[in-house]
C-alpha positions as a Markdown table, in Angstrom:
| # | Residue | x | y | z |
|---|---|---|---|---|
| 1 | Unk | 0.0 | 0.0 | 0.0 |
| 2 | Unk | 2.9 | 2.3 | 0.8 |
| 3 | Unk | 4.5 | 1.7 | -2.5 |
| 4 | Unk | 1.2 | 2.7 | -4.3 |
| 5 | Unk | 1.1 | 6.0 | -2.3 |
| 6 | Unk | 4.7 | 6.9 | -3.3 |
| 7 | Unk | 4.2 | 6.1 | -6.9 |
| 8 | Unk | 3.5 | 9.2 | -9.0 |
| 9 | Unk | 1.0 | 9.2 | -11.9 |
| 10 | Unk | 2.1 | 10.3 | -15.4 |
| 11 | Unk | 0.1 | 13.5 | -14.9 |
| 12 | Unk | 1.8 | 14.3 | -11.6 |
| 13 | Unk | 5.2 | 13.7 | -13.2 |
| 14 | Unk | 4.3 | 15.9 | -16.2 |
| 15 | Unk | 3.0 | 18.7 | -13.9 |
| 16 | Unk | 6.2 | 18.5 | -11.8 |
| 17 | Unk | 8.3 | 18.7 | -15.0 |
| 18 | Unk | 6.4 | 21.8 | -16.0 |
| 19 | Unk | 7.1 | 23.4 | -12.6 |
| 20 | Unk | 3.4 | 23.4 | -11.6 |
| 21 | Unk | 3.8 | 21.3 | -8.4 |
| 22 | Unk | 6.2 | 21.1 | -5.5 |
| 23 | Unk | 5.9 | 18.1 | -3.1 |
| 24 | Unk | 2.7 | 17.1 | -5.0 |
| 25 | Unk | 1.1 | 20.5 | -4.3 |
| 26 | Unk | -0.1 | 22.8 | -7.1 |
| 27 | Unk | 1.9 | 26.0 | -7.0 |
| 28 | Unk | 0.6 | 27.7 | -10.2 |
| 29 | Unk | 1.5 | 28.1 | -13.8 |
| 30 | Unk | 4.7 | 29.8 | -15.0 |
| 31 | Unk | 4.7 | 32.5 | -17.6 |
| 32 | Unk | 5.4 | 30.1 | -20.5 |
| 33 | Unk | 2.4 | 27.9 | -19.6 |
| 34 | Unk | 0.2 | 31.0 | -19.3 |
| 35 | Unk | 1.3 | 32.3 | -22.8 |
| 36 | Unk | 0.9 | 28.7 | -24.2 |
| 37 | Unk | -2.6 | 28.5 | -22.7 |
| 38 | Unk | -3.7 | 31.9 | -24.1 |
| 39 | Unk | -2.3 | 31.1 | -27.6 |
| 40 | Unk | -3.9 | 27.6 | -27.5 |
| 41 | Unk | -7.3 | 29.1 | -26.6 |
| 42 | Unk | -7.0 | 31.7 | -29.4 |
| 43 | Unk | -6.0 | 28.9 | -31.8 |
| 44 | Unk | -9.0 | 26.7 | -30.8 |
| 45 | Unk | -11.4 | 29.6 | -31.2 |
| 46 | Unk | -10.0 | 30.7 | -34.5 |
| 47 | Unk | -9.7 | 27.2 | -36.0 |
| 48 | Unk | -13.2 | 26.2 | -34.9 |
| 49 | Unk | -14.7 | 29.5 | -36.3 |
| 50 | Unk | -12.9 | 29.0 | -39.6 |
| 51 | Unk | -14.1 | 25.4 | -39.7 |
| 52 | Unk | -17.7 | 26.4 | -39.1 |
| 53 | Unk | -17.6 | 29.1 | -41.7 |
| 54 | Unk | -16.1 | 26.7 | -44.3 |
| 55 | Unk | -18.7 | 24.1 | -43.4 |
| 56 | Unk | -21.6 | 26.5 | -43.8 |
| 57 | Unk | -20.2 | 27.9 | -47.0 |
| 58 | Unk | -19.8 | 24.3 | -48.4 |
| 59 | Unk | -23.3 | 23.4 | -47.3 |
| 60 | Unk | -24.7 | 26.4 | -49.2 |
| 61 | Unk | -22.5 | 25.6 | -52.2 |
| 62 | Unk | -23.6 | 21.9 | -52.3 |
| 63 | Unk | -27.2 | 22.9 | -52.1 |
| 64 | Unk | -26.8 | 25.4 | -54.9 |
| 65 | Unk | -24.8 | 22.8 | -57.0 |
| 66 | Unk | -27.5 | 20.1 | -56.5 |
| 67 | Unk | -30.3 | 22.5 | -57.5 |
| 68 | Unk | -28.3 | 23.8 | -60.5 |
| 69 | Unk | -27.6 | 20.2 | -61.7 |
| 70 | Unk | -31.2 | 19.3 | -61.3 |
| 71 | Unk | -32.3 | 22.4 | -63.2 |
| 72 | Unk | -29.9 | 21.5 | -66.1 |
| 73 | Unk | -31.1 | 17.9 | -66.2 |
| 74 | Unk | -34.8 | 18.9 | -66.2 |
| 75 | Unk | -34.2 | 21.4 | -69.0 |
| 76 | Unk | -32.3 | 19.0 | -71.2 |
| 77 | Unk | -34.8 | 16.2 | -70.5 |
| 78 | Unk | -37.8 | 18.5 | -71.4 |
| 79 | Unk | -36.0 | 19.3 | -74.7 |
| 80 | Unk | -35.6 | 15.6 | -75.3 |
| 81 | Unk | -39.3 | 14.8 | -74.5 |
| 82 | Unk | -40.4 | 17.7 | -76.7 |
| 83 | Unk | -38.4 | 16.4 | -79.6 |
| 84 | Unk | -39.9 | 12.8 | -79.2 |
| 85 | Unk | -43.4 | 14.1 | -78.9 |
| 86 | Unk | -42.9 | 16.4 | -81.9 |
| 87 | Unk | -41.8 | 13.4 | -84.0 |
| 88 | Unk | -45.0 | 11.5 | -83.1 |
| 89 | Unk | -47.1 | 14.6 | -83.8 |
| 90 | Unk | -45.4 | 14.9 | -87.2 |
| 91 | Unk | -46.3 | 11.3 | -87.9 |
| 92 | Unk | -49.9 | 12.0 | -87.1 |
| 93 | Unk | -49.9 | 15.1 | -89.3 |
| 94 | Unk | -48.4 | 13.1 | -92.1 |
| 95 | Unk | -51.2 | 10.5 | -91.8 |
| 96 | Unk | -53.9 | 13.2 | -91.7 |
| 97 | Unk | -52.7 | 15.7 | -94.3 |
| 98 | Unk | -50.7 | 13.5 | -96.7 |
| 99 | Unk | -52.8 | 10.3 | -96.7 |
| 100 | Unk | -56.3 | 10.8 | -95.3 |
| 101 | Unk | -57.0 | 14.2 | -96.9 |
| 102 | Unk | -55.2 | 13.4 | -100.2 |
| 103 | Unk | -56.6 | 9.9 | -100.9 |
| 104 | Unk | -59.9 | 8.2 | -101.0 |
| 105 | Unk | -60.2 | 5.7 | -98.2 |
| 106 | Unk | -61.2 | 2.9 | -100.6 |
| 107 | Unk | -58.1 | 3.5 | -102.9 |
| 108 | Unk | -55.0 | 1.2 | -103.0 |
| 109 | Unk | -52.7 | 4.3 | -102.4 |
| 110 | Unk | -54.4 | 5.0 | -99.2 |
| 111 | Unk | -53.8 | 1.5 | -97.8 |
| 112 | Unk | -50.2 | 1.3 | -99.2 |
| 113 | Unk | -49.1 | 4.7 | -97.8 |
| 114 | Unk | -50.8 | 4.1 | -94.5 |
| 115 | Unk | -49.0 | 0.8 | -94.1 |
| 116 | Unk | -45.7 | 2.2 | -95.3 |
| 117 | Unk | -45.8 | 5.1 | -92.9 |
| 118 | Unk | -46.4 | 2.7 | -90.0 |
| 119 | Unk | -43.5 | 0.4 | -91.0 |
| 120 | Unk | -41.1 | 3.3 | -91.1 |
| 121 | Unk | -41.9 | 4.4 | -87.6 |
| 122 | Unk | -42.3 | 1.1 | -85.7 |
| 123 | Unk | -39.6 | 2.2 | -83.3 |
| 124 | Unk | -41.9 | 4.9 | -81.9 |
| 125 | Unk | -45.4 | 3.8 | -82.9 |
| 126 | Unk | -47.1 | 0.7 | -81.6 |
| 127 | Unk | -50.2 | 1.0 | -83.8 |
| 128 | Unk | -52.3 | 3.3 | -86.0 |
| 129 | Unk | -56.0 | 3.2 | -86.6 |
| 130 | Unk | -58.8 | 5.2 | -88.3 |
| 131 | Unk | -62.4 | 5.1 | -87.1 |
| 132 | Unk | -65.6 | 6.7 | -88.4 |
| 133 | Unk | -68.0 | 8.8 | -86.5 |
| 134 | Unk | -69.8 | 5.7 | -85.1 |
| 135 | Unk | -66.6 | 4.1 | -83.8 |
| 136 | Unk | -66.3 | 1.5 | -86.6 |
| 137 | Unk | -62.7 | 0.7 | -87.6 |
| 138 | Unk | -61.9 | 1.7 | -91.2 |
| 139 | Unk | -58.1 | 1.1 | -91.2 |
| 140 | Unk | -55.5 | -0.3 | -88.8 |
| 141 | Unk | -51.8 | -1.1 | -88.7 |
| 142 | Unk | -50.5 | -3.7 | -87.9 |
| 143 | Unk | -53.4 | -5.7 | -89.3 |
| 144 | Unk | -55.0 | -7.6 | -86.3 |
| 145 | Unk | -58.3 | -8.6 | -85.0 |
| 146 | Unk | -60.3 | -6.3 | -82.7 |
| 147 | Unk | -61.0 | -7.5 | -79.2 |
| 148 | Unk | -64.6 | -8.5 | -78.7 |
| 149 | Unk | -66.7 | -6.3 | -76.5 |
| 150 | Unk | -64.4 | -3.3 | -76.8 |
| 151 | Unk | -66.1 | -0.2 | -78.3 |
| 152 | Unk | -63.7 | 2.5 | -79.6 |
| 153 | Unk | -66.4 | 5.2 | -79.2 |
| 154 | Unk | -66.4 | 4.6 | -75.5 |
| 155 | Unk | -62.7 | 5.2 | -75.1 |
| 156 | Unk | -61.5 | 8.4 | -73.5 |
| 157 | Unk | -59.2 | 9.2 | -76.5 |
| 158 | Unk | -62.1 | 8.9 | -78.9 |
| 159 | Unk | -64.5 | 11.1 | -76.9 |
| 160 | Unk | -61.8 | 13.8 | -76.3 |
| 161 | Unk | -61.1 | 14.0 | -80.0 |
| 162 | Unk | -64.8 | 14.4 | -80.8 |
| 163 | Unk | -65.3 | 17.1 | -78.1 |
| 164 | Unk | -62.3 | 19.2 | -79.2 |
| 165 | Unk | -61.8 | 18.6 | -82.9 |
| 166 | Unk | -59.0 | 21.1 | -83.4 |
| 167 | Unk | -56.6 | 19.7 | -80.9 |
| 168 | Unk | -54.3 | 16.7 | -80.6 |
| 169 | Unk | -55.0 | 14.8 | -77.4 |
| 170 | Unk | -52.5 | 12.8 | -75.3 |
| 171 | Unk | -53.8 | 10.1 | -73.0 |
| 172 | Unk | -52.2 | 8.7 | -69.9 |
| 173 | Unk | -50.0 | 5.6 | -70.2 |
| 174 | Unk | -52.3 | 2.5 | -70.5 |
| 175 | Unk | -52.3 | -1.0 | -71.8 |
| 176 | Unk | -53.5 | -1.2 | -75.4 |
| 177 | Unk | -56.9 | -3.0 | -75.3 |
| 178 | Unk | -58.2 | -2.7 | -78.9 |
| 179 | Unk | -56.5 | -5.5 | -80.8 |
| 180 | Unk | -55.9 | -9.1 | -80.3 |
| 181 | Unk | -52.2 | -10.2 | -80.2 |
| 182 | Unk | -51.4 | -13.7 | -81.0 |
| 183 | Unk | -48.4 | -13.6 | -78.6 |
| 184 | Unk | -50.7 | -12.6 | -75.7 |
| 185 | Unk | -48.4 | -9.7 | -74.9 |
| 186 | Unk | -49.5 | -6.5 | -73.3 |
| 187 | Unk | -48.2 | -3.2 | -74.7 |
| 188 | Unk | -48.0 | 0.1 | -72.7 |
| 189 | Unk | -48.9 | 3.0 | -75.0 |
| 190 | Unk | -49.8 | 6.7 | -74.9 |
| 191 | Unk | -52.6 | 7.3 | -77.3 |
| 192 | Unk | -52.6 | 10.4 | -79.5 |
| 193 | Unk | -56.0 | 11.2 | -81.1 |
| 194 | Unk | -57.6 | 13.9 | -83.2 |
| 195 | Unk | -60.7 | 14.5 | -85.3 |
| 196 | Unk | -60.1 | 14.1 | -89.1 |
| 197 | Unk | -62.1 | 14.5 | -92.3 |
| 198 | Unk | -62.3 | 11.3 | -94.4 |
| 199 | Unk | -62.7 | 11.1 | -98.2 |
| 200 | Unk | -65.1 | 8.3 | -98.9 |
| 201 | Unk | -66.3 | 8.6 | -102.5 |
| 202 | Unk | -68.5 | 11.6 | -103.0 |
| 203 | Unk | -69.6 | 11.7 | -99.4 |
| 204 | Unk | -66.9 | 13.1 | -97.1 |
| 205 | Unk | -67.4 | 12.2 | -93.5 |
| 206 | Unk | -65.7 | 12.8 | -90.1 |
| 207 | Unk | -63.7 | 10.3 | -88.1 |
| 208 | Unk | -61.0 | 9.9 | -85.5 |
| 209 | Unk | -57.4 | 9.1 | -86.1 |
| 210 | Unk | -55.5 | 7.1 | -83.4 |
| 211 | Unk | -51.8 | 6.8 | -83.1 |
| 212 | Unk | -50.5 | 4.7 | -80.2 |
| 213 | Unk | -47.0 | 5.9 | -79.2 |
| 214 | Unk | -44.9 | 3.3 | -77.4 |
| 215 | Unk | -44.6 | 4.1 | -73.7 |
| 216 | Unk | -40.9 | 3.1 | -73.9 |
| 217 | Unk | -40.2 | 6.3 | -75.8 |
| 218 | Unk | -40.9 | 8.2 | -72.6 |
| 219 | Unk | -39.9 | 5.6 | -70.0 |
| 220 | Unk | -36.5 | 5.0 | -71.5 |
| 221 | Unk | -35.6 | 8.6 | -71.4 |
| 222 | Unk | -36.8 | 8.9 | -67.8 |
| 223 | Unk | -34.9 | 5.8 | -66.8 |
| 224 | Unk | -31.6 | 7.1 | -68.2 |
| 225 | Unk | -31.7 | 10.3 | -66.2 |
| 226 | Unk | -32.8 | 8.6 | -63.0 |
| 227 | Unk | -30.0 | 6.0 | -63.2 |
| 228 | Unk | -27.3 | 8.7 | -63.1 |
| 229 | Unk | -29.0 | 11.1 | -60.7 |
| 230 | Unk | -27.0 | 10.4 | -57.5 |
| 231 | Unk | -30.0 | 10.4 | -55.2 |
| 232 | Unk | -32.0 | 13.0 | -57.1 |
| 233 | Unk | -35.1 | 11.5 | -58.9 |
| 234 | Unk | -37.3 | 12.8 | -61.7 |
| 235 | Unk | -40.9 | 11.9 | -62.5 |
| 236 | Unk | -43.6 | 13.0 | -65.0 |
| 237 | Unk | -47.2 | 13.8 | -64.2 |
| 238 | Unk | -50.1 | 15.3 | -66.1 |
| 239 | Unk | -51.6 | 18.7 | -65.6 |
| 240 | Unk | -54.3 | 17.3 | -63.2 |
| 241 | Unk | -51.7 | 15.4 | -61.1 |
| 242 | Unk | -52.0 | 11.9 | -62.7 |
| 243 | Unk | -48.8 | 9.9 | -62.6 |
| 244 | Unk | -47.2 | 9.3 | -66.0 |
| 245 | Unk | -43.8 | 8.0 | -65.0 |
| 246 | Unk | -42.1 | 7.6 | -61.6 |
| 247 | Unk | -38.9 | 5.7 | -60.8 |
| 248 | Unk | -40.6 | 4.3 | -57.6 |
| 249 | Unk | -44.0 | 3.6 | -59.2 |
| 250 | Unk | -44.0 | 0.0 | -57.8 |
| 251 | Unk | -43.3 | 1.3 | -54.2 |
| 252 | Unk | -46.1 | 3.9 | -54.6 |
| 253 | Unk | -48.6 | 1.2 | -55.8 |
| 254 | Unk | -47.7 | -0.9 | -52.7 |
| 255 | Unk | -48.0 | 2.0 | -50.4 |
| 256 | Unk | -44.3 | 2.1 | -49.4 |
| 257 | Unk | -43.8 | 5.5 | -50.8 |
| 258 | Unk | -45.9 | 8.6 | -51.6 |
| 259 | Unk | -45.6 | 11.5 | -54.0 |
| 260 | Unk | -47.8 | 14.6 | -53.9 |
| 261 | Unk | -48.3 | 14.9 | -57.7 |
| 262 | Unk | -51.4 | 17.0 | -57.3 |
| 263 | Unk | -49.5 | 19.8 | -55.6 |
| 264 | Unk | -46.5 | 19.8 | -58.0 |
| 265 | Unk | -48.8 | 19.7 | -61.1 |
| 266 | Unk | -50.3 | 23.1 | -60.0 |
| 267 | Unk | -46.9 | 24.8 | -59.7 |
| 268 | Unk | -45.5 | 27.1 | -62.3 |
| 269 | Unk | -42.2 | 26.4 | -63.9 |
| 270 | Unk | -39.4 | 27.1 | -61.5 |
| 271 | Unk | -37.5 | 25.9 | -58.4 |
| 272 | Unk | -39.2 | 25.6 | -55.0 |
| 273 | Unk | -38.3 | 24.6 | -51.5 |
| 274 | Unk | -41.0 | 22.3 | -50.1 |
| 275 | Unk | -41.7 | 19.7 | -47.5 |
| 276 | Unk | -41.2 | 16.3 | -49.0 |
| 277 | Unk | -42.6 | 13.5 | -46.9 |
| 278 | Unk | -42.1 | 15.6 | -43.8 |
| 279 | Unk | -38.6 | 16.6 | -44.7 |
| 280 | Unk | -37.4 | 19.8 | -46.4 |
| 281 | Unk | -36.2 | 19.5 | -50.0 |
| 282 | Unk | -36.1 | 21.3 | -53.3 |
| 283 | Unk | -38.3 | 20.7 | -56.4 |
| 284 | Unk | -37.6 | 21.8 | -60.0 |
| 285 | Unk | -40.7 | 22.0 | -62.2 |
| 286 | Unk | -40.8 | 22.4 | -66.0 |
| 287 | Unk | -43.7 | 21.9 | -68.5 |
| 288 | Unk | -43.5 | 19.6 | -71.5 |
| 289 | Unk | -44.8 | 21.2 | -74.7 |
| 290 | Unk | -48.0 | 20.1 | -76.5 |
| 291 | Unk | -49.2 | 18.0 | -73.5 |
| 292 | Unk | -49.3 | 20.2 | -70.4 |
| 293 | Unk | -47.3 | 17.5 | -68.6 |
| 294 | Unk | -45.0 | 18.5 | -65.8 |
| 295 | Unk | -41.4 | 17.1 | -65.4 |
| 296 | Unk | -40.4 | 17.3 | -61.8 |
| 297 | Unk | -36.9 | 16.9 | -60.4 |
| 298 | Unk | -36.9 | 16.2 | -56.6 |
| 299 | Unk | -33.8 | 16.9 | -54.5 |
| 300 | Unk | -34.3 | 15.3 | -51.1 |
| 301 | Unk | -32.5 | 16.7 | -48.1 |
| 302 | Unk | -30.6 | 13.3 | -47.6 |
| 303 | Unk | -28.8 | 13.9 | -51.0 |
| 304 | Unk | -27.4 | 17.2 | -49.7 |
| 305 | Unk | -26.7 | 15.7 | -46.2 |
| 306 | Unk | -24.7 | 12.8 | -47.6 |
| 307 | Unk | -22.3 | 15.1 | -49.5 |
| 308 | Unk | -22.1 | 17.4 | -46.5 |
| 309 | Unk | -21.3 | 14.5 | -44.1 |
| 310 | Unk | -18.4 | 13.5 | -46.3 |
| 311 | Unk | -17.1 | 17.0 | -46.3 |
| 312 | Unk | -17.7 | 17.2 | -42.5 |
| 313 | Unk | -15.2 | 14.4 | -41.9 |
| 314 | Unk | -12.7 | 16.2 | -44.2 |
| 315 | Unk | -13.1 | 19.4 | -42.2 |
| 316 | Unk | -12.7 | 17.6 | -38.9 |
| 317 | Unk | -9.5 | 15.9 | -40.1 |
| 318 | Unk | -8.1 | 19.1 | -41.5 |
| 319 | Unk | -8.9 | 21.0 | -38.2 |
| 320 | Unk | -7.2 | 18.3 | -36.1 |
| 321 | Unk | -4.0 | 18.4 | -38.3 |
| 322 | Unk | -4.0 | 22.2 | -38.3 |
| 323 | Unk | -4.5 | 22.3 | -34.5 |
| 324 | Unk | -1.6 | 20.0 | -33.9 |
| 325 | Unk | 0.7 | 22.1 | -36.1 |
| 326 | Unk | -0.5 | 25.3 | -34.5 |
| 327 | Unk | 0.0 | 23.9 | -31.0 |
| 328 | Unk | 3.6 | 23.1 | -31.8 |
| 329 | Unk | 4.1 | 26.6 | -33.2 |
| 330 | Unk | 2.5 | 28.0 | -30.1 |
| 331 | Unk | 4.9 | 26.1 | -27.9 |
| 332 | Unk | 7.8 | 27.5 | -29.8 |
| 333 | Unk | 6.4 | 31.1 | -29.7 |
| 334 | Unk | 5.6 | 30.9 | -26.0 |
| 335 | Unk | 9.1 | 29.7 | -25.3 |
| 336 | Unk | 10.7 | 32.6 | -27.2 |
| 337 | Unk | 8.4 | 35.1 | -25.6 |
| 338 | Unk | 8.7 | 33.8 | -22.0 |
| 339 | Unk | 12.5 | 33.3 | -22.1 |
| 340 | Unk | 13.5 | 37.0 | -21.8 |
| 341 | Unk | 10.7 | 37.5 | -19.3 |
| 342 | Unk | 12.0 | 34.7 | -17.1 |
| 343 | Unk | 15.5 | 36.1 | -17.4 |
| 344 | Unk | 14.2 | 39.5 | -16.3 |
| 345 | Unk | 12.3 | 37.9 | -13.4 |
| 346 | Unk | 15.5 | 36.2 | -12.3 |
| 347 | Unk | 17.4 | 39.4 | -12.5 |
| 348 | Unk | 14.8 | 41.3 | -10.5 |
| 349 | Unk | 14.9 | 38.7 | -7.8 |
| 350 | Unk | 18.7 | 39.0 | -7.7 |
| 351 | Unk | 18.4 | 42.8 | -7.4 |
| 352 | Unk | 15.9 | 42.4 | -4.6 |
| 353 | Unk | 18.2 | 40.1 | -2.6 |
| 354 | Unk | 21.1 | 42.6 | -3.0 |
| 355 | Unk | 23.1 | 40.6 | -5.3 |
| 356 | Unk | 24.2 | 43.7 | -7.3 |
| 357 | Unk | 24.5 | 46.2 | -4.3 |
| 358 | Unk | 22.0 | 48.6 | -5.9 |
| 359 | Unk | 19.8 | 51.0 | -3.9 |
| 360 | Unk | 16.1 | 51.3 | -4.6 |
| 361 | Unk | 15.0 | 53.7 | -1.9 |
| 362 | Unk | 14.1 | 57.0 | -3.5 |
| 363 | Unk | 13.6 | 59.3 | -0.5 |
| 364 | Unk | 16.3 | 58.3 | 2.0 |
| 365 | Unk | 19.4 | 56.5 | 1.2 |
| 366 | Unk | 23.1 | 56.9 | 1.9 |
| 367 | Unk | 23.9 | 58.3 | -1.5 |
| 368 | Unk | 21.3 | 61.2 | -1.4 |
| 369 | Unk | 22.9 | 64.6 | -0.8 |
| 370 | Unk | 19.8 | 66.7 | 0.0 |
| 371 | Unk | 16.6 | 66.0 | 1.8 |
| 372 | Unk | 13.7 | 64.8 | -0.3 |
| 373 | Unk | 10.8 | 67.0 | -1.1 |
| 374 | Unk | 7.3 | 66.3 | -2.4 |
| 375 | Unk | 5.5 | 68.2 | -5.0 |
| 376 | Unk | 2.1 | 67.8 | -6.5 |
| 377 | Unk | 1.0 | 69.1 | -9.9 |
| 378 | Unk | -2.5 | 70.5 | -10.3 |
| 379 | Unk | -4.4 | 71.0 | -13.5 |
| 380 | Unk | -5.1 | 74.6 | -14.6 |
| 381 | Unk | -8.8 | 74.0 | -14.2 |
| 382 | Unk | -9.9 | 74.9 | -10.7 |
| 383 | Unk | -6.3 | 75.5 | -9.6 |
| 384 | Unk | -7.3 | 78.7 | -7.9 |
| 385 | Unk | -9.7 | 76.8 | -5.7 |
| 386 | Unk | -6.8 | 74.7 | -4.4 |
| 387 | Unk | -4.7 | 77.8 | -3.7 |
| 388 | Unk | -7.6 | 79.5 | -1.8 |
| 389 | Unk | -8.1 | 76.4 | 0.3 |
| 390 | Unk | -4.4 | 76.2 | 1.2 |
| 391 | Unk | -4.3 | 79.9 | 2.2 |
| 392 | Unk | -7.5 | 79.5 | 4.3 |
| 393 | Unk | -6.1 | 76.3 | 5.9 |
| 394 | Unk | -2.6 | 77.4 | 6.8 |
| 395 | Unk | -2.7 | 81.2 | 6.6 |
| 396 | Unk | -1.6 | 83.7 | 4.0 |
| 397 | Unk | 1.8 | 84.3 | 5.7 |
| 398 | Unk | 2.7 | 80.6 | 5.3 |
| 399 | Unk | 1.7 | 80.2 | 1.7 |
| 400 | Unk | 3.9 | 81.4 | -1.2 |
| 401 | Unk | 3.9 | 80.9 | -5.0 |
| 402 | Unk | 7.1 | 80.3 | -6.8 |
| 403 | Unk | 7.8 | 82.6 | -9.7 |
| 404 | Unk | 9.9 | 81.5 | -12.7 |
| 405 | Unk | 11.4 | 84.1 | -14.8 |
| 406 | Unk | 12.6 | 83.3 | -18.3 |
| 407 | Unk | 15.1 | 85.3 | -20.4 |
| 408 | Unk | 15.7 | 85.3 | -24.1 |
| 409 | Unk | 19.0 | 85.6 | -25.9 |
| 410 | Unk | 19.6 | 88.7 | -28.1 |
| 411 | Unk | 19.1 | 86.9 | -31.4 |
| 412 | Unk | 16.0 | 85.1 | -30.3 |
| 413 | Unk | 14.6 | 88.3 | -28.9 |
| 414 | Unk | 15.0 | 90.2 | -32.2 |
| 415 | Unk | 13.3 | 87.4 | -34.2 |
| 416 | Unk | 10.4 | 87.0 | -31.8 |
| 417 | Unk | 9.7 | 90.7 | -31.4 |
| 418 | Unk | 9.9 | 91.2 | -35.2 |
| 419 | Unk | 7.5 | 88.4 | -35.7 |
| 420 | Unk | 5.1 | 89.8 | -33.1 |
| 421 | Unk | 5.3 | 93.3 | -34.7 |
| 422 | Unk | 4.7 | 91.8 | -38.2 |
| 423 | Unk | 8.1 | 93.1 | -39.5 |
| 424 | Unk | 9.5 | 91.5 | -42.6 |
| 425 | Unk | 11.4 | 88.2 | -41.9 |
| 426 | Unk | 14.4 | 89.3 | -44.1 |
| 427 | Unk | 14.8 | 92.4 | -41.9 |
| 428 | Unk | 14.6 | 90.5 | -38.6 |
| 429 | Unk | 17.0 | 87.9 | -39.9 |
| 430 | Unk | 19.5 | 90.5 | -41.1 |
| 431 | Unk | 19.5 | 92.2 | -37.7 |
| 432 | Unk | 19.7 | 88.9 | -35.8 |
| 433 | Unk | 22.7 | 87.8 | -37.9 |
| 434 | Unk | 24.5 | 91.1 | -37.1 |
| 435 | Unk | 24.5 | 90.2 | -33.4 |
| 436 | Unk | 27.8 | 88.4 | -32.5 |
| 437 | Unk | 27.6 | 85.1 | -30.8 |
| 438 | Unk | 30.4 | 85.8 | -28.4 |
| 439 | Unk | 32.2 | 89.0 | -27.2 |
| 440 | Unk | 35.6 | 88.7 | -25.4 |
| 441 | Unk | 35.3 | 89.4 | -21.7 |
| 442 | Unk | 31.4 | 89.4 | -21.7 |
| 443 | Unk | 29.5 | 86.4 | -20.4 |
| 444 | Unk | 26.1 | 87.1 | -22.0 |
| 445 | Unk | 25.7 | 89.1 | -25.2 |
| 446 | Unk | 22.8 | 91.5 | -24.7 |
| 447 | Unk | 21.3 | 94.0 | -27.1 |
| 448 | Unk | 23.2 | 97.0 | -25.5 |
| 449 | Unk | 26.5 | 95.0 | -25.8 |
| 450 | Unk | 25.7 | 94.1 | -29.4 |
| 451 | Unk | 25.0 | 97.8 | -30.3 |
| 452 | Unk | 28.4 | 98.8 | -29.0 |
| 453 | Unk | 30.2 | 95.9 | -30.7 |
| 454 | Unk | 28.3 | 96.1 | -34.0 |
| 455 | Unk | 26.6 | 99.5 | -34.4 |
| 456 | Unk | 25.6 | 98.8 | -38.0 |
């Protein structure tokens, strides 16, 4: 037990080495330790402040960069979708203006051109069909049987075309349900429809043209941008909030994820900061031409947080390295600053102990010749009040004022009087220079002496 009490800890040994303890009692810090502590505190405050400023600056920059990247991606994707939809619209216009309006429906040219145009555009178009005003099929490509029990006149694309005959109508993505497919495959399409005038002999009549665009034209474009988005995702919705494409459509259908398409579909084109599933985030909205669809880029907070967290570790590492370097620099600086102070302190202690036989008593000491006196200087303000008080206290006969008379040399007197009387400087300087500096046998050269010696 006694051995344990005698054994010093590493902290006690270090404090003893620094001169902070004596017989295990704390005796205070020396000047070097104090300077080191002050410099260390300033280093910590400065380093942490700089680190926080850099962190906040990077946080803002990362947010702006993510929003800017999303805006660029949305803009380029809208241009891509506009181009794809324009191609399909041009196909529909070619069918209407170059085939339907130029040829009789019963002619061979009509069937041949209709089939040829479809075959050229099979990469974008799933099927094309022409219906009369009663919903009866007049022409279709590819040639296939109609499904039983399906009436074209009851389809939304058909009724929309009849209600607004001047417009091209885009449907939501759906499974094509008009034709029988021998392979029993289901095709996702977006139906474009419009009202057309049909030439049927001498009796023109109205009808509806249907062009089913392959949904893959839209979905492939959206998949590509979502695969390289680094946490940012993009979806497409209609003007009334109906989902057209979403990268997490399966999770939405199962109820694992939710998206407020109705709200974003009502927003104007631009960038917004909204609450996304209870967390803050940014949304970029842009409209797709011809359709009224909205392309929405969503920047969740976790995307920004992930990048910020990676930078946070970098900042912490950099701060630790910088602090270690600055602590070593502080130690060197504190040693250089404290070294002359410690030497001075040792010298003062030596003086106080009489090591140099110096006297520090001001008033009475063996080397003083006269008795000491005490004087006090008073400001000119309220000085007279002090004099009156002393006269009243000690008596007028015991209080005197010391008068100091000042004299001026002859040359200085000539220059000062001439300046006071506004005489020319050249005249005063000439007279002053005529006064001799010294006269043999005379201690002080006055004006009368100067006049005798140099009357000119």
